[in-house]
C-alpha positions, 0 to 999 in steps of 0.5 A: 177808915177806908182800906185805901187810906190804911194801905197808904201807911203800910205801902209807905213803910215798904217804900222806905225799906226799898230805899234801904235795899237800894242803898245797901246794893249801891254800897256793895257796888262801891266797895266791890270796885273800890276806888279811893279817888272816886269815893267823894262822888260815890258818897254823893250817890249814896247820900241821894238815896238817903235824901230820898228816903228822908223825903218818904219819911217826911211824907208819912209824918205830914199825912199823920198830922192831917189824919183823923184816924190811923190804922195803928197808933200814931206813935207806932207809925212814927217809931216805924218810919223813924227806925226804917229811915235809921237803916238808910242812915246807918248804911250811909255812915259805913261809907262816911267812915271809910271816907273820913278814915282815908281807907285805901283798900277793902278787907274780906271781913267788910264783904262778909258783914255787908252781905248780911246787911243786904240780907237784913234789908231784903228781909226787911222788905219781906217783913213789911210786906207781911206787916200790911196784913199782920192780922192774918199773915202766917209768915210775919212771925217767921220773917221776924225770926229770920231777922233775929237770926241774921242779926245774930249772924252779924254779931258773930261776924263782928266779934270775929272781925274785931278779934282778927283786927286786934290780933293781926293789925299793928298800925293803930290808925288802921285799928281805929278805922276798921273798928269804926267801919265794923261797928257801923256795919253791925249797927245796920243789922241792929237797925233792921232788927229794931224795925222787926221788934217794933213790928212784932210789938204792934202786931201783938197789940193789935191782934 
């Protein structure tokens, strides 16, 4: 298989990660200047990015169906593209949870957790850029370690945010709403780490 054909798959992974970052940045913008009366319109903007990411993922699926040889196992390509797409899905779910729970104002904890999600998405781009040359990359392992560290940081923020919520909030409806929002923010970081885990396994199998 030519290098150009090989590069197609890795370039596609990176493009999908770019959508995750773009969506995370937009979510930060929406929540920083939070206007409940405009939430429906902003959800459409976020969903459009998620739709574009889906299109990118379908493109690689179509390519696999026609390919005779692939640079890594087909199952790994499918797993990677699915899990990268899962990151954009989870980011969109954060805003959906804010919408369906009729949230009227933001909390500090949201921004602390979202900033880590953004760091995870940025690290995901670095990780997949290195993955393209995984047989020779000296930075891939360090990127995986950084992703693991970020996910652990998000776990700690999730625990402290949930603790504060249950200790200080009296309104049961708010507890239910914010539990969901914090949970989906934590799932965003988990989704990024899942991609890193697959990359690590693929690199080990093919080295």
